[in-house]
All heavy atoms as a GROMACS GRO file, in nm:
protein
  618
    1MET      N    1  15.283  33.927   2.428
    1MET     CA    2  15.406  33.899   2.367
    1MET      C    3  15.391  33.835   2.230
    1MET      O    4  15.310  33.752   2.218
    1MET     CB    5  15.482  33.807   2.464
    1MET     CG    6  15.617  33.762   2.414
    1MET     SD    7  15.710  33.651   2.528
    1MET     CE    8  15.751  33.765   2.658
    2THR      N    9  15.477  33.886   2.131
    2THR     CA   10  15.474  33.831   2.015
    2THR      C   11  15.554  33.698   1.990
    2THR      O   12  15.643  33.686   2.080
    2THR     CB   13  15.516  33.925   1.898
    2THR    OG1   14  15.661  33.961   1.917
    2THR    CG2   15  15.440  34.058   1.902
    3ILE      N   16  15.547  33.620   1.889
    3ILE     CA   17  15.628  33.511   1.872
    3ILE      C   18  15.775  33.553   1.863
    3ILE      O   19  15.867  33.475   1.920
    3ILE     CB   20  15.587  33.427   1.746
    3ILE    CG1   21  15.665  33.292   1.748
    3ILE    CG2   22  15.598  33.491   1.624
    3ILE    CD1   23  15.625  33.195   1.852
    4ASP      N   24  15.819  33.660   1.789
    4ASP     CA   25  15.941  33.712   1.775
    4ASP      C   26  16.008  33.747   1.917
    4ASP      O   27  16.117  33.708   1.946
    4ASP     CB   28  15.954  33.837   1.677
    4ASP     CG   29  15.900  33.792   1.542
    4ASP    OD1   30  15.930  33.678   1.492
    4ASP    OD2   31  15.827  33.873   1.490
    5GLU      N   32  15.930  33.819   1.997
    5GLU     CA   33  15.980  33.847   2.132
    5GLU      C   34  15.992  33.734   2.215
    5GLU      O   35  16.097  33.722   2.289
    5GLU     CB   36  15.873  33.948   2.192
    5GLU     CG   37  15.864  34.079   2.127
    5GLU     CD   38  15.741  34.155   2.183
    5GLU    OE1   39  15.642  34.100   2.225
    5GLU    OE2   40  15.735  34.272   2.157
    6ALA      N   41  15.914  33.629   2.206
    6ALA     CA   42  15.923  33.509   2.283
    6ALA      C   43  16.042  33.433   2.245
    6ALA      O   44  16.120  33.371   2.328
    6ALA     CB   45  15.792  33.420   2.269
    7VAL      N   46  16.072  33.425   2.108
    7VAL     CA   47  16.194  33.351   2.069
    7VAL      C   48  16.318  33.414   2.113
    7VAL      O   49  16.405  33.357   2.168
    7VAL     CB   50  16.198  33.344   1.909
    7VAL    CG1   51  16.337  33.302   1.854
    7VAL    CG2   52  16.093  33.245   1.859
    8ARG      N   53  16.324  33.555   2.102
    8ARG     CA   54  16.441  33.623   2.157
    8ARG      C   55  16.456  33.598   2.301
    8ARG      O   56  16.562  33.574   2.344
    8ARG     CB   57  16.422  33.774   2.125
    8ARG     CG   58  16.447  33.810   1.996
    8ARG     CD   59  16.452  33.963   1.969
    8ARG     NE   60  16.321  34.035   1.974
    8ARG     CZ   61  16.240  34.047   1.876
    8ARG    NH1   62  16.272  33.999   1.755
    8ARG    NH2   63  16.126  34.102   1.884
    9GLN      N   64  16.352  33.616   2.382
    9GLN     CA   65  16.360  33.596   2.532
    9GLN      C   66  16.396  33.459   2.552
    9GLN      O   67  16.473  33.423   2.657
    9GLN     CB   68  16.226  33.633   2.591
    9GLN     CG   69  16.228  33.628   2.746
    9GLN     CD   70  16.327  33.732   2.800
    9GLN    OE1   71  16.335  33.839   2.761
    9GLN    NE2   72  16.402  33.674   2.895
   10ARG      N   73  16.345  33.347   2.480
   10ARG     CA   74  16.385  33.217   2.522
   10ARG      C   75  16.523  33.192   2.492
   10ARG      O   76  16.599  33.128   2.579
   10ARG     CB   77  16.305  33.128   2.428
   10ARG     CG   78  16.322  32.980   2.459
   10ARG     CD   79  16.269  32.930   2.599
   10ARG     NE   80  16.272  32.790   2.606
   10ARG     CZ   81  16.304  32.731   2.712
   10ARG    NH1   82  16.329  32.794   2.818
   10ARG    NH2   83  16.305  32.589   2.719
   11ILE      N   84  16.582  33.239   2.385
   11ILE     CA   85  16.732  33.225   2.364
   11ILE      C   86  16.813  33.284   2.476
   11ILE      O   87  16.909  33.225   2.526
   11ILE     CB   88  16.761  33.286   2.230
   11ILE    CG1   89  16.708  33.191   2.116
   11ILE    CG2   90  16.920  33.297   2.205
   11ILE    CD1   91  16.715  33.257   1.970
   12LEU      N   92  16.773  33.408   2.515
   12LEU     CA   93  16.853  33.474   2.615
   12LEU      C   94  16.840  33.400   2.747
   12LEU      O   95  16.932  33.386   2.827
   12LEU     CB   96  16.804  33.621   2.635
   12LEU     CG   97  16.825  33.714   2.509
   12LEU    CD1   98  16.756  33.854   2.526
   12LEU    CD2   99  16.987  33.733   2.509
   13THR      N  100  16.715  33.352   2.783
   13THR     CA  101  16.698  33.286   2.911
   13THR      C  102  16.786  33.146   2.903
   13THR      O  103  16.844  33.112   3.008
   13THR     CB  104  16.544  33.240   2.920
   13THR    OG1  105  16.472  33.367   2.938
   13THR    CG2  106  16.525  33.164   3.044
   14LEU      N  107  16.795  33.077   2.800
   14LEU     CA  108  16.858  32.956   2.792
   14LEU      C  109  17.009  32.977   2.800
   14LEU      O  110  17.080  32.899   2.876
   14LEU     CB  111  16.830  32.880   2.667
   14LEU     CG  112  16.692  32.820   2.654
   14LEU    CD1  113  16.660  32.782   2.510
   14LEU    CD2  114  16.682  32.696   2.753
   15CYS      N  115  17.065  33.080   2.743
   15CYS     CA  116  17.208  33.122   2.759
   15CYS      C  117  17.238  33.153   2.912
   15CYS      O  118  17.340  33.108   2.953
   15CYS     CB  119  17.232  33.222   2.651
   15CYS     SG  120  17.255  33.186   2.494
   16LYS      N  121  17.148  33.221   2.965
   16LYS     CA  122  17.167  33.271   3.109
   16LYS      C  123  17.167  33.143   3.198
   16LYS      O  124  17.254  33.135   3.278
   16LYS     CB  125  17.060  33.374   3.151
   16LYS     CG  126  17.084  33.427   3.284
   16LYS     CD  127  16.991  33.525   3.318
   16LYS     CE  128  17.012  33.585   3.465
   16LYS     NZ  129  16.919  33.687   3.502
   17GLU      N  130  17.071  33.056   3.180
   17GLU     CA  131  17.057  32.943   3.250
   17GLU      C  132  17.185  32.837   3.238
   17GLU      O  133  17.225  32.793   3.348
   17GLU     CB  134  16.944  32.858   3.219
   17GLU     CG  135  16.810  32.905   3.251
   17GLU     CD  136  16.689  32.835   3.200
   17GLU    OE1  137  16.714  32.728   3.130
   17GLU    OE2  138  16.567  32.871   3.233
   18ARG      N  139  17.240  32.850   3.122
   18ARG     CA  140  17.360  32.758   3.106
   18ARG      C  141  17.495  32.844   3.115
   18ARG      O  142  17.601  32.779   3.100
   18ARG     CB  143  17.353  32.705   2.962
   18ARG     CG  144  17.250  32.599   2.952
   18ARG     CD  145  17.214  32.567   2.808
   18ARG     NE  146  17.120  32.448   2.796
   18ARG     CZ  147  16.985  32.456   2.838
   18ARG    NH1  148  16.940  32.558   2.880
   18ARG    NH2  149  16.919  32.331   2.816
   19GLN      N  150  17.476  32.959   3.155
   19GLN     CA  151  17.580  33.049   3.172
   19GLN      C  152  17.679  33.044   3.060
   19GLN      O  153  17.808  33.028   3.072
   19GLN     CB  154  17.666  33.011   3.308
   19GLN     CG  155  17.581  33.034   3.433
   19GLN     CD  156  17.649  32.990   3.551
   19GLN    OE1  157  17.750  32.918   3.549
   19GLN    NE2  158  17.597  33.044   3.666
   20ILE      N  159  17.618  33.066   2.940
   20ILE     CA  160  17.700  33.080   2.820
   20ILE      C  161  17.673  33.207   2.742
   20ILE      O  162  17.566  33.260   2.762
   20ILE     CB  163  17.693  32.957   2.714
   20ILE    CG1  164  17.538  32.958   2.669
   20ILE    CG2  165  17.728  32.827   2.785
   20ILE    CD1  166  17.506  32.843   2.553
   21THR      N  167  17.785  33.257   2.672
   21THR     CA  168  17.757  33.387   2.598
   21THR      C  169  17.688  33.351   2.468
   21THR      O  170  17.695  33.240   2.426
   21THR     CB  171  17.888  33.451   2.572
   21THR    OG1  172  17.975  33.363   2.492
   21THR    CG2  173  17.970  33.474   2.704
   22LEU      N  174  17.652  33.453   2.403
   22LEU     CA  175  17.587  33.432   2.264
   22LEU      C  176  17.697  33.389   2.178
   22LEU      O  177  17.678  33.311   2.077
   22LEU     CB  178  17.536  33.570   2.219
   22LEU     CG  179  17.409  33.612   2.296
   22LEU    CD1  180  17.360  33.751   2.253
   22LEU    CD2  181  17.295  33.508   2.303
   23ASN      N  182  17.826  33.429   2.188
   23ASN     CA  183  17.932  33.390   2.110
   23ASN      C  184  17.953  33.228   2.125
   23ASN      O  185  17.981  33.158   2.030
   23ASN     CB  186  18.065  33.447   2.142
   23ASN     CG  187  18.071  33.597   2.089
   23ASN    OD1  188  18.006  33.632   1.986
   23ASN    ND2  189  18.150  33.684   2.152
   24LYS      N  190  17.946  33.189   2.250
   24LYS     CA  191  17.962  33.042   2.277
   24LYS      C  192  17.841  32.974   2.211
   24LYS      O  193  17.862  32.857   2.156
   24LYS     CB  194  17.958  33.020   2.428
   24LYS     CG  195  17.973  32.883   2.467
   24LYS     CD  196  18.110  32.810   2.434
   24LYS     CE  197  18.119  32.676   2.507
   24LYS     NZ  198  18.242  32.611   2.473
   25LEU      N  199  17.730  33.026   2.226
   25LEU     CA  200  17.603  32.963   2.159
   25LEU      C  201  17.626  32.948   2.008
   25LEU      O  202  17.601  32.841   1.948
   25LEU     CB  203  17.480  33.043   2.187
   25LEU     CG  204  17.357  32.981   2.114
   25LEU    CD1  205  17.325  32.846   2.156
   25LEU    CD2  206  17.235  33.076   2.146
   26GLY      N  207  17.693  33.040   1.946
   26GLY     CA  208  17.723  33.049   1.815
   26GLY      C  209  17.819  32.921   1.779
   26GLY      O  210  17.802  32.846   1.684
   27ALA      N  211  17.923  32.918   1.860
   27ALA     CA  212  18.021  32.810   1.837
   27ALA      C  213  17.968  32.675   1.858
   27ALA      O  214  17.991  32.578   1.780
   27ALA     CB  215  18.141  32.830   1.930
   28LEU      N  216  17.876  32.661   1.958
   28LEU     CA  217  17.812  32.530   1.980
   28LEU      C  218  17.710  32.486   1.886
   28LEU      O  219  17.700  32.373   1.849
   28LEU     CB  220  17.746  32.527   2.119
   28LEU     CG  221  17.827  32.545   2.249
   28LEU    CD1  222  17.734  32.566   2.365
   28LEU    CD2  223  17.909  32.411   2.277
   29SER      N  224  17.649  32.580   1.817
   29SER     CA  225  17.538  32.552   1.727
   29SER      C  226  17.572  32.554   1.583
   29SER      O  227  17.492  32.516   1.492
   29SER     CB  228  17.422  32.639   1.755
   29SER     OG  229  17.449  32.778   1.744
   30GLY      N  230  17.688  32.626   1.556
   30GLY     CA  231  17.724  32.645   1.412
   30GLY      C  232  17.642  32.750   1.357
   30GLY      O  233  17.650  32.767   1.221
   31VAL      N  234  17.589  32.837   1.428
   31VAL     CA  235  17.506  32.963   1.381
   31VAL      C  236  17.593  33.085   1.392
   31VAL      O  237  17.665  33.103   1.513
   31VAL     CB  238  17.371  32.979   1.464
   31VAL    CG1  239  17.305  33.101   1.412
   31VAL    CG2  240  17.290  32.856   1.437
   32THR      N  241  17.611  33.161   1.300
   32THR     CA  242  17.711  33.274   1.308
   32THR      C  243  17.654  33.381   1.396
   32THR      O  244  17.542  33.388   1.431
   32THR     CB  245  17.719  33.337   1.165
   32THR    OG1  246  17.593  33.402   1.126
   32THR    CG2  247  17.769  33.254   1.055
   33GLN      N  248  17.757  33.457   1.454
   33GLN     CA  249  17.718  33.566   1.550
   33GLN      C  250  17.634  33.680   1.477
   33GLN      O  251  17.534  33.720   1.547
   33GLN     CB  252  17.853  33.622   1.599
   33GLN     CG  253  17.830  33.745   1.686
   33GLN     CD  254  17.760  33.688   1.822
   33GLN    OE1  255  17.797  33.594   1.871
   33GLN    NE2  256  17.667  33.785   1.871
   34SER      N  257  17.634  33.691   1.355
   34SER     CA  258  17.564  33.795   1.283
   34SER      C  259  17.421  33.730   1.275
   34SER      O  260  17.325  33.814   1.299
   34SER     CB  261  17.609  33.832   1.158
   34SER     OG  262  17.609  33.716   1.064
   35THR      N  263  17.399  33.617   1.265
   35THR     CA  264  17.274  33.562   1.260
   35THR      C  265  17.193  33.568   1.393
   35THR      O  266  17.084  33.602   1.401
   35THR     CB  267  17.264  33.410   1.209
   35THR    OG1  268  17.310  33.413   1.075
   35THR    CG2  269  17.122  33.344   1.218
   36ILE      N  270  17.280  33.529   1.506
   36ILE     CA  271  17.225  33.536   1.638
   36ILE      C  272  17.187  33.690   1.666
   36ILE      O  273  17.086  33.717   1.724
   36ILE     CB  274  17.316  33.482   1.734
   36ILE    CG1  275  17.332  33.327   1.721
   36ILE    CG2  276  17.271  33.507   1.875
   36ILE    CD1  277  17.433  33.261   1.796
   37SER      N  278  17.278  33.780   1.627
   37SER     CA  279  17.246  33.912   1.653
   37SER      C  280  17.124  33.972   1.580
   37SER      O  281  17.040  34.035   1.627
   37SER     CB  282  17.365  33.999   1.618
   37SER     OG  283  17.470  33.974   1.691
   38ASN      N  284  17.102  33.914   1.452
   38ASN     CA  285  16.986  33.952   1.378
   38ASN      C  286  16.855  33.891   1.453
   38ASN      O  287  16.744  33.961   1.451
   38ASN     CB  288  16.985  33.895   1.241
   38ASN     CG  289  17.079  33.974   1.142
   38ASN    OD1  290  17.107  34.090   1.184
   38ASN    ND2  291  17.117  33.908   1.055
   39ILE      N  292  16.866  33.779   1.500
   39ILE     CA  293  16.747  33.716   1.585
   39ILE      C  294  16.706  33.805   1.703
   39ILE      O  295  16.592  33.825   1.734
   39ILE     CB  296  16.783  33.566   1.629
   39ILE    CG1  297  16.786  33.476   1.493
   39ILE    CG2  298  16.671  33.520   1.707
   39ILE    CD1  299  16.843  33.342   1.521
   40LEU      N  300  16.815  33.840   1.781
   40LEU     CA  301  16.797  33.920   1.895
   40LEU      C  302  16.762  34.061   1.870
   40LEU      O  303  16.715  34.128   1.961
   40LEU     CB  304  16.917  33.901   1.989
   40LEU     CG  305  16.937  33.751   2.031
   40LEU    CD1  306  17.072  33.746   2.115
   40LEU    CD2  307  16.824  33.696   2.100
   41GLY      N  308  16.797  34.108   1.751
   41GLY     CA  309  16.747  34.234   1.706
   41GLY      C  310  16.608  34.240   1.674
   41GLY      O  311  16.526  34.181   1.721
   42ARG      N  312  16.585  34.310   1.571
   42ARG     CA  313  16.447  34.344   1.520
   42ARG      C  314  16.406  34.260   1.396
   42ARG      O  315  16.318  34.278   1.326
   42ARG     CB  316  16.420  34.481   1.493
   42ARG     CG  317  16.411  34.560   1.629
   42ARG     CD  318  16.304  34.519   1.716
   42ARG     NE  319  16.314  34.583   1.845
   42ARG     CZ  320  16.253  34.535   1.946
   42ARG    NH1  321  16.164  34.426   1.935
   42ARG    NH2  322  16.265  34.585   2.066
   43ASN      N  323  16.502  34.171   1.350
   43ASN     CA  324  16.485  34.082   1.234
   43ASN      C  325  16.361  33.997   1.265
   43ASN      O  326  16.357  33.915   1.353
   43ASN     CB  327  16.601  33.993   1.206
   43ASN     CG  328  16.593  33.919   1.078
   43ASN    OD1  329  16.501  33.878   1.039
   43ASN    ND2  330  16.698  33.900   1.014
   44GLN      N  331  16.270  33.993   1.183
   44GLN     CA  332  16.148  33.915   1.187
   44GLN      C  333  16.150  33.785   1.125
   44GLN      O  334  16.048  33.713   1.122
   44GLN     CB  335  16.022  33.997   1.137
   44GLN     CG  336  16.014  34.141   1.204
   44GLN     CD  337  15.949  34.138   1.341
   44GLN    OE1  338  15.856  34.054   1.358
   44GLN    NE2  339  16.000  34.213   1.439
   45SER      N  340  16.253  33.754   1.056
   45SER     CA  341  16.252  33.639   0.973
   45SER      C  342  16.338  33.526   1.012
   45SER      O  343  16.449  33.486   0.940
   45SER     CB  344  16.276  33.673   0.831
   45SER     OG  345  16.416  33.725   0.832
   46VAL      N  346  16.328  33.456   1.128
   46VAL     CA  347  16.400  33.360   1.171
   46VAL      C  348  16.357  33.223   1.120
   46VAL      O  349  16.234  33.209   1.118
   46VAL     CB  350  16.411  33.349   1.336
   46VAL    CG1  351  16.353  33.230   1.391
   46VAL    CG2  352  16.536  33.378   1.371
   47LYS      N  353  16.441  33.142   1.061
   47LYS     CA  354  16.413  33.019   1.005
   47LYS      C  355  16.391  32.913   1.125
   47LYS      O  356  16.471  32.914   1.215
   47LYS     CB  357  16.505  32.963   0.912
   47LYS     CG  358  16.514  33.046   0.779
   47LYS     CD  359  16.618  32.978   0.688
   47LYS     CE  360  16.631  33.041   0.554
   47LYS     NZ  361  16.730  32.970   0.476
   48ALA      N  362  16.300  32.817   1.096
   48ALA     CA  363  16.278  32.704   1.199
   48ALA      C  364  16.410  32.628   1.200
   48ALA      O  365  16.452  32.574   1.307
   48ALA     CB  366  16.172  32.613   1.159
   49SER      N  367  16.486  32.607   1.083
   49SER     CA  368  16.607  32.536   1.084
   49SER      C  369  16.714  32.607   1.169
   49SER      O  370  16.799  32.538   1.236
   49SER     CB  371  16.660  32.522   0.939
   49SER     OG  372  16.682  32.635   0.882
   50THR      N  373  16.709  32.726   1.169
   50THR     CA  374  16.809  32.805   1.255
   50THR      C  375  16.778  32.781   1.405
   50THR      O  376  16.875  32.756   1.487
   50THR     CB  377  16.809  32.961   1.230
   50THR    OG1  378  16.843  32.979   1.084
   50THR    CG2  379  16.907  33.028   1.316
   51ILE      N  380  16.656  32.780   1.441
   51ILE     CA  381  16.611  32.754   1.572
   51ILE      C  382  16.657  32.614   1.616
   51ILE      O  383  16.708  32.581   1.725
   51ILE     CB  384  16.460  32.776   1.604
   51ILE    CG1  385  16.443  32.939   1.597
   51ILE    CG2  386  16.421  32.723   1.741
   51ILE    CD1  387  16.286  32.970   1.606
   52GLN      N  388  16.641  32.516   1.520
   52GLN     CA  389  16.679  32.386   1.550
   52GLN      C  390  16.828  32.370   1.568
   52GLN      O  391  16.866  32.303   1.662
   52GLN     CB  392  16.642  32.293   1.426
   52GLN     CG  393  16.676  32.143   1.446
   52GLN     CD  394  16.608  32.081   1.570
   52GLN    OE1  395  16.488  32.082   1.557
   52GLN    NE2  396  16.681  32.021   1.656
   53LYS      N  397  16.909  32.452   1.488
   53LYS     CA  398  17.052  32.445   1.520
   53LYS      C  399  17.084  32.492   1.652
   53LYS      O  400  17.180  32.433   1.723
   53LYS     CB  401  17.125  32.528   1.408
   53LYS     CG  402  17.124  32.466   1.278
   53LYS     CD  403  17.194  32.547   1.172
   53LYS     CE  404  17.193  32.487   1.034
   53LYS     NZ  405  17.260  32.582   0.943
   54LEU      N  406  17.026  32.610   1.691
   54LEU     CA  407  17.046  32.663   1.826
   54LEU      C  408  17.009  32.555   1.944
   54LEU      O  409  17.082  32.538   2.029
   54LEU     CB  410  16.963  32.790   1.844
   54LEU     CG  411  17.011  32.913   1.756
   54LEU    CD1  412  16.911  33.032   1.783
   54LEU    CD2  413  17.151  32.956   1.785
   55CYS      N  414  16.902  32.492   1.898
   55CYS     CA  415  16.854  32.380   2.007
   55CYS      C  416  16.960  32.262   2.016
   55CYS      O  417  16.996  32.216   2.126
   55CYS     CB  418  16.721  32.330   1.968
   55CYS     SG  419  16.584  32.443   1.993
   56ASP      N  420  17.018  32.238   1.902
   56ASP     CA  421  17.118  32.131   1.895
   56ASP      C  422  17.243  32.170   1.968
   56ASP      O  423  17.297  32.101   2.059
   56ASP     CB  424  17.155  32.089   1.750
   56ASP     CG  425  17.053  32.042   1.670
   56ASP    OD1  426  16.956  31.989   1.732
   56ASP    OD2  427  17.061  32.035   1.535
   57GLY      N  428  17.287  32.305   1.955
   57GLY     CA  429  17.391  32.345   2.038
   57GLY      C  430  17.366  32.357   2.179
   57GLY      O  431  17.459  32.341   2.258
   58LEU      N  432  17.243  32.387   2.225
   58LEU     CA  433  17.201  32.385   2.359
   58LEU      C  434  17.166  32.246   2.414
   58LEU      O  435  17.144  32.239   2.527
   58LEU     CB  436  17.076  32.483   2.379
   58LEU     CG  437  17.101  32.627   2.360
   58LEU    CD1  438  16.972  32.707   2.328
   58LEU    CD2  439  17.178  32.685   2.473
   59GLU      N  440  17.170  32.158   2.322
   59GLU     CA  441  17.134  32.011   2.369
   59GLU      C  442  16.993  32.002   2.427
   59GLU      O  443  16.973  31.929   2.524
   59GLU     CB  444  17.250  31.951   2.448
   59GLU     CG  445  17.386  31.949   2.398
   59GLU     CD  446  17.491  31.881   2.492
   59GLU    OE1  447  17.455  31.876   2.606
   59GLU    OE2  448  17.590  31.850   2.436
   60ILE      N  449  16.895  32.064   2.347
   60ILE     CA  450  16.765  32.046   2.386
   60ILE      C  451  16.685  32.019   2.259
   60ILE      O  452  16.731  32.045   2.149
   60ILE     CB  453  16.702  32.171   2.463
   60ILE    CG1  454  16.715  32.306   2.350
   60ILE    CG2  455  16.770  32.207   2.586
   60ILE    CD1  456  16.638  32.421   2.407
   61THR      N  457  16.560  31.968   2.271
   61THR     CA  458  16.479  31.956   2.163
   61THR      C  459  16.411  32.073   2.122
   61THR      O  460  16.392  32.160   2.201
   61THR     CB  461  16.386  31.841   2.185
   61THR    OG1  462  16.285  31.885   2.277
   61THR    CG2  463  16.448  31.713   2.229
   62ILE      N  464  16.352  32.080   2.003
   62ILE     CA  465  16.266  32.196   1.957
   62ILE      C  466  16.145  32.204   2.051
   62ILE      O  467  16.091  32.302   2.075
   62ILE     CB  468  16.241  32.180   1.807
   62ILE    CG1  469  16.184  32.306   1.754
   62ILE    CG2  470  16.129  32.069   1.777
   62ILE    CD1  471  16.292  32.402   1.697
   63LEU      N  472  16.099  32.080   2.100
   63LEU     CA  473  15.978  32.078   2.180
   63LEU      C  474  16.024  32.135   2.319
   63LEU      O  475  15.929  32.217   2.375
   63LEU     CB  476  15.917  31.943   2.215
   63LEU     CG  477  15.865  31.873   2.079
   63LEU    CD1  478  15.830  31.729   2.123
   63LEU    CD2  479  15.739  31.943   2.049
   64ASP      N  480  16.131  32.121   2.372
   64ASP     CA  481  16.189  32.191   2.491
   64ASP      C  482  16.191  32.338   2.466
   64ASP      O  483  16.150  32.419   2.564
   64ASP     CB  484  16.325  32.140   2.539
   64ASP     CG  485  16.331  31.993   2.577
   64ASP    OD1  486  16.225  31.948   2.630
   64ASP    OD2  487  16.442  31.930   2.556
   65PHE      N  488  16.232  32.378   2.357
   65PHE     CA  489  16.251  32.527   2.330
   65PHE      C  490  16.103  32.589   2.329
   65PHE      O  491  16.094  32.682   2.396
   65PHE     CB  492  16.304  32.551   2.185
   65PHE     CG  493  16.344  32.695   2.158
   65PHE    CD1  494  16.454  32.754   2.210
   65PHE    CD2  495  16.249  32.767   2.097
   65PHE    CE1  496  16.486  32.894   2.173
   65PHE    CE2  497  16.261  32.904   2.060
   65PHE     CZ  498  16.386  32.954   2.100
   66PHE      N  499  16.010  32.523   2.252
   66PHE     CA  500  15.878  32.584   2.246
   66PHE      C  501  15.787  32.549   2.346
   66PHE      O  502  15.674  32.600   2.359
   66PHE     CB  503  15.826  32.561   2.105
   66PHE     CG  504  15.877  32.646   1.986
   66PHE    CD1  505  15.962  32.589   1.894
   66PHE    CD2  506  15.854  32.774   1.974
   66PHE    CE1  507  16.017  32.668   1.786
   66PHE    CE2  508  15.926  32.862   1.880
   66PHE     CZ  509  16.005  32.785   1.783
   67GLY      N  510  15.824  32.460   2.436
   67GLY     CA  511  15.746  32.420   2.554
   67GLY      C  512  15.728  32.518   2.668
   67GLY      O  513  15.663  32.499   2.763
   68ALA      N  514  15.824  32.624   2.656
   68ALA     CA  515  15.839  32.722   2.763
   68ALA      C  516  15.698  32.797   2.774
   68ALA      O  517  15.630  32.811   2.670
   68ALA     CB  518  15.942  32.813   2.740
   69ASP      N  519  15.664  32.838   2.899
   69ASP     CA  520  15.547  32.895   2.932
   69ASP      C  521  15.524  33.030   2.845
   69ASP      O  522  15.401  33.062   2.813
   69ASP     CB  523  15.523  32.933   3.077
   69ASP     CG  524  15.493  32.816   3.162
   69ASP    OD1  525  15.442  32.714   3.110
   69ASP    OD2  526  15.525  32.826   3.273
   70MET      N  527  15.622  33.096   2.810
   70MET     CA  528  15.610  33.214   2.732
   70MET      C  529  15.549  33.193   2.600
   70MET      O  530  15.482  33.290   2.543
   70MET     CB  531  15.746  33.279   2.717
   70MET     CG  532  15.844  33.205   2.625
   70MET     SD  533  16.005  33.289   2.620
   70MET     CE  534  16.059  33.268   2.792
   71PHE      N  535  15.540  33.066   2.550
   71PHE     CA  536  15.482  33.051   2.418
   71PHE      C  537  15.344  33.012   2.427
   71PHE      O  538  15.260  33.001   2.336
   71PHE     CB  539  15.559  32.934   2.341
   71PHE     CG  540  15.696  32.974   2.296
   71PHE    CD1  541  15.807  32.937   2.367
   71PHE    CD2  542  15.711  33.046   2.192
   71PHE    CE1  543  15.943  32.980   2.334
   71PHE    CE2  544  15.837  33.104   2.152
   71PHE     CZ  545  15.951  33.062   2.221
   72ARG      N  546  15.289  33.005   2.559
   72ARG     CA  547  15.144  32.978   2.577
   72ARG      C  548  15.054  33.110   2.567
   72ARG      O  549  14.944  33.099   2.558
   72ARG     CB  550  15.131  32.911   2.713
   72ARG     CG  551  15.189  32.781   2.730
   72ARG     CD  552  15.176  32.721   2.860
   72ARG     NE  553  15.263  32.611   2.891
   72ARG     CZ  554  15.265  32.483   2.850
   72ARG    NH1  555  15.148  32.458   2.760
   72ARG    NH2  556  15.344  32.392   2.880
   73HIS      N  557  15.116  33.228   2.559
   73HIS     CA  558  15.044  33.348   2.566
   73HIS      C  559  15.086  33.433   2.461
   73HIS      O  560  15.111  33.559   2.475
   73HIS     CB  561  15.077  33.416   2.702
   73HIS     CG  562  15.037  33.325   2.819
   73HIS    ND1  563  14.909  33.295   2.849
   73HIS    CD2  564  15.123  33.262   2.906
   73HIS    CE1  565  14.906  33.201   2.956
   73HIS    NE2  566  15.038  33.191   2.994
   74ILE      N  567  15.116  33.373   2.340
   74ILE     CA  568  15.154  33.450   2.220
   74ILE      C  569  15.028  33.530   2.164
   74ILE      O  570  14.919  33.487   2.156
   74ILE     CB  571  15.211  33.355   2.111
   74ILE    CG1  572  15.330  33.289   2.169
   74ILE    CG2  573  15.243  33.440   1.978
   74ILE    CD1  574  15.445  33.381   2.195
   75GLU      N  575  15.054  33.659   2.127
   75GLU     CA  576  14.947  33.738   2.072
   75GLU      C  577  14.914  33.683   1.919
   75GLU      O  578  15.002  33.630   1.851
   75GLU     CB  579  14.994  33.891   2.044
   75GLU     CG  580  15.026  33.961   2.175
   75GLU     CD  581  15.089  34.090   2.150
   75GLU    OE1  582  15.098  34.138   2.040
   75GLU    OE2  583  15.143  34.140   2.247
   76GLN      N  584  14.794  33.682   1.895
   76GLN     CA  585  14.742  33.636   1.773
   76GLN      C  586  14.787  33.735   1.657
   76GLN      O  587  14.781  33.860   1.677
   76GLN     CB  588  14.585  33.624   1.764
   76GLN     CG  589  14.548  33.555   1.622
   76GLN     CD  590  14.402  33.522   1.635
   76GLN    OE1  591  14.360  33.514   1.754
   76GLN    NE2  592  14.347  33.502   1.529
   77GLU      N  593  14.850  33.676   1.540
   77GLU     CA  594  14.902  33.768   1.442
   77GLU      C  595  14.801  33.838   1.358
   77GLU      O  596  14.811  33.951   1.319
   77GLU     CB  597  15.011  33.691   1.352
   77GLU     CG  598  15.146  33.639   1.428
   77GLU     CD  599  15.232  33.758   1.462
   77GLU    OE1  600  15.238  33.848   1.377
   77GLU    OE2  601  15.302  33.752   1.560
   78ILE      N  602  14.695  33.761   1.326
   78ILE     CA  603  14.602  33.801   1.252
   78ILE      C  604  14.478  33.860   1.328
   78ILE      O  605  14.425  33.786   1.417
   78ILE     CB  606  14.534  33.688   1.155
   78ILE    CG1  607  14.648  33.638   1.068
   78ILE    CG2  608  14.411  33.744   1.086
   78ILE    CD1  609  14.606  33.509   0.984
   79GLN      N  610  14.452  33.987   1.322
   79GLN     CA  611  14.343  34.059   1.398
   79GLN      C  612  14.204  34.061   1.331
   79GLN      O  613  14.188  34.068   1.218
   79GLN     CB  614  14.385  34.187   1.430
   79GLN     CG  615  14.525  34.187   1.516
   79GLN     CD  616  14.518  34.121   1.646
   79GLN    OE1  617  14.410  34.114   1.707
   79GLN    NE2  618  14.625  34.059   1.684
   0.00000   0.00000   0.00000
């Protein structure tokens, strides 16, 4: 799994666990729907500050976000 895939999966998992839509996540975090759609699409350039805003909206820390097991098995980018 790549870091981009893990970030996308983590966002979707957190929304499902909290039973909120992506639109609700946008409202809670102040991140536009188009930005969230770009993150969940194939956009490879997510800013750490955007992830922090999403975490704020989800009321979790950045450590909670990246502490998920899926981030323990990220493919190395440089081969």
